[in-house]
C-alpha beads as a LAMMPS data file, in Angstrom:
LAMMPS data file: protein, C-alpha beads

356 atoms
355 bonds

1 atom types
1 bond types

-500.0 500.0 xlo xhi
-500.0 500.0 ylo yhi
-500.0 500.0 zlo zhi

Masses

1 110.0

Atoms # bond

1 1 1 2.162 365.870 -162.837
2 1 1 -0.064 368.616 -164.195
3 1 1 -3.394 368.555 -162.301
4 1 1 -5.519 368.802 -165.432
5 1 1 -3.568 366.048 -167.174
6 1 1 -3.723 363.855 -164.083
7 1 1 -7.512 364.181 -163.991
8 1 1 -7.758 363.352 -167.693
9 1 1 -5.603 360.245 -167.355
10 1 1 -7.521 359.074 -164.282
11 1 1 -10.753 359.624 -166.197
12 1 1 -9.324 357.643 -169.118
13 1 1 -8.271 354.819 -166.795
14 1 1 -11.748 354.767 -165.251
15 1 1 -13.558 354.625 -168.582
16 1 1 -11.064 351.980 -169.735
17 1 1 -12.023 349.782 -166.793
18 1 1 -15.693 350.367 -167.579
19 1 1 -15.001 349.307 -171.160
20 1 1 -13.395 346.071 -169.972
21 1 1 -16.318 345.497 -167.619
22 1 1 -18.791 345.951 -170.481
23 1 1 -16.635 343.589 -172.542
24 1 1 -16.786 341.066 -169.709
25 1 1 -20.573 341.148 -169.875
26 1 1 -20.394 340.518 -173.620
27 1 1 -17.995 337.588 -173.095
28 1 1 -20.206 336.146 -170.360
29 1 1 -23.151 336.252 -172.766
30 1 1 -21.276 333.717 -174.934
31 1 1 -21.121 331.322 -171.977
32 1 1 -17.426 331.858 -171.205
33 1 1 -15.583 333.084 -168.132
34 1 1 -14.481 336.706 -168.788
35 1 1 -11.455 336.441 -166.479
36 1 1 -10.304 333.282 -168.244
37 1 1 -10.724 334.932 -171.657
38 1 1 -8.831 338.041 -170.599
39 1 1 -6.129 335.860 -169.051
40 1 1 -5.651 333.914 -172.279
41 1 1 -5.657 337.121 -174.309
42 1 1 -2.833 338.683 -172.340
43 1 1 -0.841 335.481 -171.863
44 1 1 -1.105 334.889 -175.623
45 1 1 0.404 338.312 -176.198
46 1 1 3.147 338.149 -173.562
47 1 1 3.669 334.454 -172.869
48 1 1 6.031 333.697 -175.748
49 1 1 8.727 335.300 -177.857
50 1 1 6.367 335.290 -180.817
51 1 1 3.625 336.987 -178.796
52 1 1 5.987 339.681 -177.549
53 1 1 7.377 340.271 -181.041
54 1 1 3.929 340.557 -182.590
55 1 1 2.731 342.859 -179.812
56 1 1 5.659 345.214 -180.381
57 1 1 5.144 344.992 -184.144
58 1 1 1.494 346.048 -183.773
59 1 1 2.395 348.705 -181.237
60 1 1 4.908 350.604 -183.401
61 1 1 2.590 351.798 -186.205
62 1 1 -0.263 352.472 -183.769
63 1 1 1.934 354.950 -181.885
64 1 1 2.559 356.853 -185.101
65 1 1 -1.018 356.777 -186.391
66 1 1 -2.184 357.955 -182.950
67 1 1 0.217 360.888 -183.251
68 1 1 -1.087 361.481 -186.783
69 1 1 -4.488 362.083 -185.209
70 1 1 -3.272 363.811 -182.027
71 1 1 -1.173 366.617 -183.511
72 1 1 -3.893 367.909 -185.883
73 1 1 -6.430 367.511 -183.037
74 1 1 -4.320 369.886 -180.967
75 1 1 -4.999 372.471 -183.662
76 1 1 -8.707 371.682 -183.747
77 1 1 -8.525 369.566 -186.912
78 1 1 -9.641 365.933 -187.253
79 1 1 -7.294 363.797 -189.329
80 1 1 -9.223 360.587 -190.000
81 1 1 -7.026 359.849 -193.007
82 1 1 -4.031 358.101 -191.450
83 1 1 -5.042 354.846 -193.120
84 1 1 -4.684 356.307 -196.614
85 1 1 -1.528 358.184 -195.650
86 1 1 -0.099 354.865 -194.434
87 1 1 -0.876 353.246 -197.781
88 1 1 1.078 355.826 -199.710
89 1 1 3.912 355.819 -197.181
90 1 1 4.207 352.044 -197.368
91 1 1 4.033 352.059 -201.148
92 1 1 6.736 354.702 -201.460
93 1 1 9.072 353.081 -198.928
94 1 1 8.620 349.658 -200.509
95 1 1 9.267 351.003 -203.995
96 1 1 12.497 352.634 -202.869
97 1 1 13.483 349.454 -201.053
98 1 1 12.899 347.397 -204.202
99 1 1 14.119 349.692 -206.955
100 1 1 16.753 352.084 -205.573
101 1 1 20.177 350.797 -204.536
102 1 1 21.699 352.810 -201.673
103 1 1 24.081 352.096 -198.796
104 1 1 22.562 350.834 -195.523
105 1 1 21.469 353.690 -193.279
106 1 1 21.011 356.067 -196.178
107 1 1 18.621 353.604 -197.796
108 1 1 16.306 353.443 -194.755
109 1 1 16.472 357.219 -194.239
110 1 1 15.566 357.809 -197.881
111 1 1 12.616 355.419 -197.606
112 1 1 11.380 357.161 -194.461
113 1 1 11.830 360.621 -195.976
114 1 1 9.917 359.661 -199.120
115 1 1 7.157 357.967 -197.097
116 1 1 6.828 360.940 -194.766
117 1 1 6.830 363.341 -197.694
118 1 1 4.065 361.609 -199.618
119 1 1 2.031 361.154 -196.410
120 1 1 2.342 364.888 -195.768
121 1 1 1.238 365.705 -199.327
122 1 1 -1.777 363.398 -199.027
123 1 1 -2.758 365.170 -195.783
124 1 1 -2.186 368.596 -197.350
125 1 1 -5.078 368.102 -199.783
126 1 1 -7.868 367.853 -197.160
127 1 1 -6.186 370.611 -195.147
128 1 1 -6.371 372.976 -198.125
129 1 1 -9.952 371.944 -198.900
130 1 1 -10.883 372.693 -195.287
131 1 1 -9.274 376.105 -195.147
132 1 1 -10.118 377.442 -198.585
133 1 1 -13.251 375.555 -199.639
134 1 1 -14.793 374.966 -196.177
135 1 1 -14.936 371.214 -196.815
136 1 1 -15.169 369.030 -193.714
137 1 1 -11.789 367.391 -193.109
138 1 1 -13.561 364.416 -191.530
139 1 1 -15.430 363.695 -194.756
140 1 1 -12.503 364.376 -197.088
141 1 1 -9.953 362.362 -195.118
142 1 1 -12.298 359.366 -194.884
143 1 1 -12.976 359.520 -198.629
144 1 1 -9.282 359.892 -199.420
145 1 1 -8.569 356.672 -197.507
146 1 1 -10.480 354.761 -200.195
147 1 1 -8.838 356.759 -202.966
148 1 1 -5.393 355.947 -201.549
149 1 1 -6.184 352.240 -201.353
150 1 1 -7.363 352.174 -204.976
151 1 1 -4.442 354.266 -206.254
152 1 1 -1.789 352.205 -204.506
153 1 1 -3.450 349.021 -205.754
154 1 1 -3.292 350.330 -209.312
155 1 1 0.339 351.391 -208.940
156 1 1 1.205 348.074 -207.355
157 1 1 -0.320 345.885 -210.055
158 1 1 0.160 348.105 -213.102
159 1 1 3.494 349.773 -212.389
160 1 1 5.586 347.529 -210.155
161 1 1 4.118 344.403 -211.712
162 1 1 3.728 345.238 -215.405
163 1 1 6.551 347.748 -215.863
164 1 1 9.166 346.338 -213.504
165 1 1 7.973 342.720 -213.373
166 1 1 8.474 342.480 -209.640
167 1 1 5.673 340.099 -208.701
168 1 1 6.420 336.500 -207.862
169 1 1 4.143 333.606 -208.792
170 1 1 2.127 333.788 -205.554
171 1 1 1.230 337.448 -206.029
172 1 1 3.914 338.861 -203.747
173 1 1 6.892 341.027 -204.538
174 1 1 10.408 339.975 -203.645
175 1 1 11.811 341.223 -200.360
176 1 1 13.219 344.754 -200.370
177 1 1 16.984 345.017 -200.649
178 1 1 18.939 344.084 -197.553
179 1 1 20.222 347.645 -197.255
180 1 1 16.638 348.888 -196.875
181 1 1 15.576 346.457 -194.151
182 1 1 15.282 347.622 -190.564
183 1 1 17.004 345.160 -188.217
184 1 1 14.884 342.983 -185.938
185 1 1 15.111 343.329 -182.159
186 1 1 12.818 340.406 -181.240
187 1 1 12.701 337.538 -183.725
188 1 1 10.894 334.186 -183.655
189 1 1 11.677 333.041 -187.213
190 1 1 13.915 334.005 -190.114
191 1 1 13.285 337.697 -190.882
192 1 1 10.109 337.624 -188.793
193 1 1 9.468 339.606 -185.612
194 1 1 9.652 343.159 -184.313
195 1 1 12.165 345.598 -185.736
196 1 1 13.854 348.725 -184.384
197 1 1 10.713 350.507 -185.592
198 1 1 9.364 350.154 -182.055
199 1 1 12.232 352.297 -180.729
200 1 1 11.824 354.793 -183.557
201 1 1 8.109 355.129 -182.810
202 1 1 8.646 355.597 -179.070
203 1 1 11.348 358.207 -179.759
204 1 1 9.002 360.086 -182.113
205 1 1 6.275 360.046 -179.440
206 1 1 8.666 361.531 -176.876
207 1 1 9.889 364.163 -179.364
208 1 1 6.263 364.986 -180.207
209 1 1 5.619 365.630 -176.522
210 1 1 8.512 368.080 -176.445
211 1 1 7.345 369.672 -179.701
212 1 1 3.752 370.140 -178.539
213 1 1 4.620 371.218 -175.005
214 1 1 7.817 373.218 -175.363
215 1 1 8.320 374.531 -178.883
216 1 1 7.092 377.811 -180.360
217 1 1 5.241 376.041 -183.177
218 1 1 3.748 373.519 -180.757
219 1 1 2.459 376.349 -178.562
220 1 1 0.945 378.038 -181.615
221 1 1 -0.770 374.802 -182.693
222 1 1 -2.290 374.380 -179.232
223 1 1 -3.306 378.032 -179.064
224 1 1 -5.055 377.828 -182.438
225 1 1 -6.882 374.718 -181.293
226 1 1 -8.031 376.327 -178.042
227 1 1 -9.154 379.664 -179.483
228 1 1 -8.328 380.649 -183.076
229 1 1 -9.467 384.262 -182.653
230 1 1 -7.326 384.882 -179.584
231 1 1 -4.372 383.156 -181.251
232 1 1 -4.791 385.353 -184.321
233 1 1 -4.908 388.480 -182.167
234 1 1 -1.469 387.486 -180.849
235 1 1 0.033 387.166 -184.325
236 1 1 -0.563 383.449 -184.945
237 1 1 -2.111 382.552 -188.294
238 1 1 -4.753 379.858 -187.596
239 1 1 -4.841 378.704 -191.234
240 1 1 -1.079 378.258 -191.361
241 1 1 -0.863 376.265 -188.139
242 1 1 -3.877 374.070 -188.867
243 1 1 -2.320 373.139 -192.203
244 1 1 1.058 372.596 -190.517
245 1 1 -0.520 370.252 -187.956
246 1 1 -2.239 368.225 -190.684
247 1 1 0.959 367.963 -192.717
248 1 1 2.918 366.743 -189.674
249 1 1 0.195 364.195 -188.958
250 1 1 0.258 362.935 -192.552
251 1 1 4.047 362.625 -192.470
252 1 1 3.911 360.500 -189.309
253 1 1 1.253 358.230 -190.824
254 1 1 3.407 357.844 -193.933
255 1 1 6.356 356.839 -191.762
256 1 1 4.111 354.292 -190.028
257 1 1 3.393 352.742 -193.425
258 1 1 7.090 352.677 -194.234
259 1 1 7.819 350.849 -190.987
260 1 1 5.330 348.131 -191.922
261 1 1 6.995 347.459 -195.290
262 1 1 10.716 347.845 -194.521
263 1 1 10.580 346.951 -190.832
264 1 1 8.041 344.170 -190.501
265 1 1 7.165 342.353 -193.729
266 1 1 9.957 343.485 -196.071
267 1 1 7.687 343.101 -199.097
268 1 1 4.335 343.912 -200.615
269 1 1 1.913 341.047 -200.279
270 1 1 -1.174 340.143 -202.203
271 1 1 -3.383 341.455 -199.364
272 1 1 -1.945 344.986 -199.628
273 1 1 -4.721 346.344 -201.874
274 1 1 -7.502 344.735 -199.822
275 1 1 -6.680 346.490 -196.576
276 1 1 -3.362 344.937 -195.643
277 1 1 -2.697 347.463 -192.886
278 1 1 -5.678 346.046 -191.052
279 1 1 -7.230 349.319 -189.941
280 1 1 -4.168 350.489 -188.016
281 1 1 -4.817 354.019 -189.235
282 1 1 -8.232 353.930 -187.569
283 1 1 -6.951 352.105 -184.476
284 1 1 -4.580 355.029 -183.957
285 1 1 -7.585 357.273 -183.323
286 1 1 -8.697 354.973 -180.514
287 1 1 -5.171 354.917 -179.070
288 1 1 -5.049 358.731 -179.082
289 1 1 -8.437 358.944 -177.334
290 1 1 -7.427 356.432 -174.663
291 1 1 -4.274 358.517 -174.101
292 1 1 -6.452 361.643 -173.826
293 1 1 -4.396 363.284 -176.570
294 1 1 -1.159 363.075 -174.584
295 1 1 1.863 362.011 -176.704
296 1 1 3.627 360.163 -173.877
297 1 1 0.463 358.354 -172.747
298 1 1 0.095 357.092 -176.315
299 1 1 2.937 354.624 -175.653
300 1 1 1.147 352.524 -172.978
301 1 1 -2.175 352.958 -174.805
302 1 1 -0.643 351.520 -177.990
303 1 1 0.817 348.682 -175.932
304 1 1 -2.665 347.853 -174.643
305 1 1 -4.129 347.727 -178.137
306 1 1 -1.132 345.721 -179.344
307 1 1 -1.760 343.193 -176.562
308 1 1 -5.400 342.839 -177.564
309 1 1 -4.571 342.447 -181.249
310 1 1 -1.892 339.811 -180.608
311 1 1 -3.942 337.961 -177.994
312 1 1 -6.981 337.571 -180.274
313 1 1 -5.767 334.369 -182.034
314 1 1 -4.991 332.744 -178.661
315 1 1 -8.536 333.496 -177.469
316 1 1 -10.007 331.995 -180.619
317 1 1 -7.812 328.896 -180.377
318 1 1 -8.603 328.306 -176.703
319 1 1 -12.294 329.173 -176.726
320 1 1 -13.629 327.785 -179.980
321 1 1 -17.014 329.467 -179.594
322 1 1 -15.513 332.952 -179.436
323 1 1 -14.811 334.581 -182.794
324 1 1 -11.653 336.649 -183.229
325 1 1 -13.868 339.620 -184.043
326 1 1 -14.871 339.712 -180.371
327 1 1 -11.542 341.388 -179.610
328 1 1 -12.269 344.091 -182.196
329 1 1 -15.729 344.471 -180.650
330 1 1 -14.029 344.929 -177.288
331 1 1 -11.890 347.674 -178.797
332 1 1 -15.032 349.333 -180.120
333 1 1 -16.620 349.206 -176.652
334 1 1 -13.521 350.774 -175.129
335 1 1 -13.596 353.551 -177.753
336 1 1 -17.272 354.146 -176.969
337 1 1 -16.564 354.526 -173.264
338 1 1 -13.597 356.774 -173.978
339 1 1 -15.929 359.068 -175.939
340 1 1 -18.285 359.521 -172.994
341 1 1 -16.211 362.278 -171.284
342 1 1 -15.970 364.172 -174.588
343 1 1 -19.736 363.958 -175.126
344 1 1 -20.368 365.109 -171.567
345 1 1 -17.913 367.979 -171.967
346 1 1 -19.573 369.051 -175.210
347 1 1 -23.028 368.913 -173.625
348 1 1 -21.870 371.078 -170.700
349 1 1 -20.315 373.651 -173.046
350 1 1 -23.494 373.880 -175.117
351 1 1 -25.595 374.195 -171.984
352 1 1 -23.407 377.033 -170.733
353 1 1 -23.704 378.824 -174.054
354 1 1 -27.483 378.662 -173.897
355 1 1 -27.599 380.137 -170.396
356 1 1 -25.514 383.139 -171.395

Bonds

1 1 1 2
2 1 2 3
3 1 3 4
4 1 4 5
5 1 5 6
6 1 6 7
7 1 7 8
8 1 8 9
9 1 9 10
10 1 10 11
11 1 11 12
12 1 12 13
13 1 13 14
14 1 14 15
15 1 15 16
16 1 16 17
17 1 17 18
18 1 18 19
19 1 19 20
20 1 20 21
21 1 21 22
22 1 22 23
23 1 23 24
24 1 24 25
25 1 25 26
26 1 26 27
27 1 27 28
28 1 28 29
29 1 29 30
30 1 30 31
31 1 31 32
32 1 32 33
33 1 33 34
34 1 34 35
35 1 35 36
36 1 36 37
37 1 37 38
38 1 38 39
39 1 39 40
40 1 40 41
41 1 41 42
42 1 42 43
43 1 43 44
44 1 44 45
45 1 45 46
46 1 46 47
47 1 47 48
48 1 48 49
49 1 49 50
50 1 50 51
51 1 51 52
52 1 52 53
53 1 53 54
54 1 54 55
55 1 55 56
56 1 56 57
57 1 57 58
58 1 58 59
59 1 59 60
60 1 60 61
61 1 61 62
62 1 62 63
63 1 63 64
64 1 64 65
65 1 65 66
66 1 66 67
67 1 67 68
68 1 68 69
69 1 69 70
70 1 70 71
71 1 71 72
72 1 72 73
73 1 73 74
74 1 74 75
75 1 75 76
76 1 76 77
77 1 77 78
78 1 78 79
79 1 79 80
80 1 80 81
81 1 81 82
82 1 82 83
83 1 83 84
84 1 84 85
85 1 85 86
86 1 86 87
87 1 87 88
88 1 88 89
89 1 89 90
90 1 90 91
91 1 91 92
92 1 92 93
93 1 93 94
94 1 94 95
95 1 95 96
96 1 96 97
97 1 97 98
98 1 98 99
99 1 99 100
100 1 100 101
101 1 101 102
102 1 102 103
103 1 103 104
104 1 104 105
105 1 105 106
106 1 106 107
107 1 107 108
108 1 108 109
109 1 109 110
110 1 110 111
111 1 111 112
112 1 112 113
113 1 113 114
114 1 114 115
115 1 115 116
116 1 116 117
117 1 117 118
118 1 118 119
119 1 119 120
120 1 120 121
121 1 121 122
122 1 122 123
123 1 123 124
124 1 124 125
125 1 125 126
126 1 126 127
127 1 127 128
128 1 128 129
129 1 129 130
130 1 130 131
131 1 131 132
132 1 132 133
133 1 133 134
134 1 134 135
135 1 135 136
136 1 136 137
137 1 137 138
138 1 138 139
139 1 139 140
140 1 140 141
141 1 141 142
142 1 142 143
143 1 143 144
144 1 144 145
145 1 145 146
146 1 146 147
147 1 147 148
148 1 148 149
149 1 149 150
150 1 150 151
151 1 151 152
152 1 152 153
153 1 153 154
154 1 154 155
155 1 155 156
156 1 156 157
157 1 157 158
158 1 158 159
159 1 159 160
160 1 160 161
161 1 161 162
162 1 162 163
163 1 163 164
164 1 164 165
165 1 165 166
166 1 166 167
167 1 167 168
168 1 168 169
169 1 169 170
170 1 170 171
171 1 171 172
172 1 172 173
173 1 173 174
174 1 174 175
175 1 175 176
176 1 176 177
177 1 177 178
178 1 178 179
179 1 179 180
180 1 180 181
181 1 181 182
182 1 182 183
183 1 183 184
184 1 184 185
185 1 185 186
186 1 186 187
187 1 187 188
188 1 188 189
189 1 189 190
190 1 190 191
191 1 191 192
192 1 192 193
193 1 193 194
194 1 194 195
195 1 195 196
196 1 196 197
197 1 197 198
198 1 198 199
199 1 199 200
200 1 200 201
201 1 201 202
202 1 202 203
203 1 203 204
204 1 204 205
205 1 205 206
206 1 206 207
207 1 207 208
208 1 208 209
209 1 209 210
210 1 210 211
211 1 211 212
212 1 212 213
213 1 213 214
214 1 214 215
215 1 215 216
216 1 216 217
217 1 217 218
218 1 218 219
219 1 219 220
220 1 220 221
221 1 221 222
222 1 222 223
223 1 223 224
224 1 224 225
225 1 225 226
226 1 226 227
227 1 227 228
228 1 228 229
229 1 229 230
230 1 230 231
231 1 231 232
232 1 232 233
233 1 233 234
234 1 234 235
235 1 235 236
236 1 236 237
237 1 237 238
238 1 238 239
239 1 239 240
240 1 240 241
241 1 241 242
242 1 242 243
243 1 243 244
244 1 244 245
245 1 245 246
246 1 246 247
247 1 247 248
248 1 248 249
249 1 249 250
250 1 250 251
251 1 251 252
252 1 252 253
253 1 253 254
254 1 254 255
255 1 255 256
256 1 256 257
257 1 257 258
258 1 258 259
259 1 259 260
260 1 260 261
261 1 261 262
262 1 262 263
263 1 263 264
264 1 264 265
265 1 265 266
266 1 266 267
267 1 267 268
268 1 268 269
269 1 269 270
270 1 270 271
271 1 271 272
272 1 272 273
273 1 273 274
274 1 274 275
275 1 275 276
276 1 276 277
277 1 277 278
278 1 278 279
279 1 279 280
280 1 280 281
281 1 281 282
282 1 282 283
283 1 283 284
284 1 284 285
285 1 285 286
286 1 286 287
287 1 287 288
288 1 288 289
289 1 289 290
290 1 290 291
291 1 291 292
292 1 292 293
293 1 293 294
294 1 294 295
295 1 295 296
296 1 296 297
297 1 297 298
298 1 298 299
299 1 299 300
300 1 300 301
301 1 301 302
302 1 302 303
303 1 303 304
304 1 304 305
305 1 305 306
306 1 306 307
307 1 307 308
308 1 308 309
309 1 309 310
310 1 310 311
311 1 311 312
312 1 312 313
313 1 313 314
314 1 314 315
315 1 315 316
316 1 316 317
317 1 317 318
318 1 318 319
319 1 319 320
320 1 320 321
321 1 321 322
322 1 322 323
323 1 323 324
324 1 324 325
325 1 325 326
326 1 326 327
327 1 327 328
328 1 328 329
329 1 329 330
330 1 330 331
331 1 331 332
332 1 332 333
333 1 333 334
334 1 334 335
335 1 335 336
336 1 336 337
337 1 337 338
338 1 338 339
339 1 339 340
340 1 340 341
341 1 341 342
342 1 342 343
343 1 343 344
344 1 344 345
345 1 345 346
346 1 346 347
347 1 347 348
348 1 348 349
349 1 349 350
350 1 350 351
351 1 351 352
352 1 352 353
353 1 353 354
354 1 354 355
355 1 355 356
């Protein structure tokens, strides 16, 4: 293993343990045994077919939204807009699954292509604003998340509902066509469980590792992120590769949204406009930080966050005094501890600049 990467992953593991220790203190403050709570959390996620299926179902989109953050970050750009890109990807894939009749295989590929395309376009806007209007991509991507949620809500209720009449009495659309559904690999009820999306996500993570580490474009993206001026002096256009990285990230987030609609729920539900994706776009940032921006390490990091998300209901059911939000607080603590090395690194760099 590369020495630098090994140190980063060991540092990440250390700060992860510190995060769990801090979480244990928080749990103890509620009068509960931290080891018992952690035990229930992980047994709830892995102790049944349903728990395993839900863990894998959570894990799949988090891998992709982590990559949606990681690849632009390699170019020195912060894509905080995966949530909005997921919304559009899910909307596009669901619309194709409901309205366009195609043979199996081609139907899923078309849904993924459309979702990835619209996710890429939604990411292109903040990329262009950053490069040509000097607008902060952090601000624009966060704002565009809210725009995406409102736009997809409008399209859902005023286009699919009013024009095509696709809503059922309980505020949900019908299931997408059978030819658009991704098959389940772990199922605990009829059409309920984890689909082949988990394998697709893992494969994309492995391909992303090859792309970033071994391809010409991946090398250029990393070079631009490390030192744009040096990269430019060697014939690499920083603007071009920063935009490319953002577009790739947006496409992956769009595909994550598609996987939720055609590979997990098979329909739009009434919660879709109110944040149905449950912050997975933001959780991907945490997954990428835990993985120290390594595409392969994203896989176990996403598994960890999937375990926590799936184990939360078991904790709440077993320990009545512990709210489910405690698990999300634990995630926040872990993110905070993961940020410590970055803050320290930044402080050292600034200190070195001042001494020069």
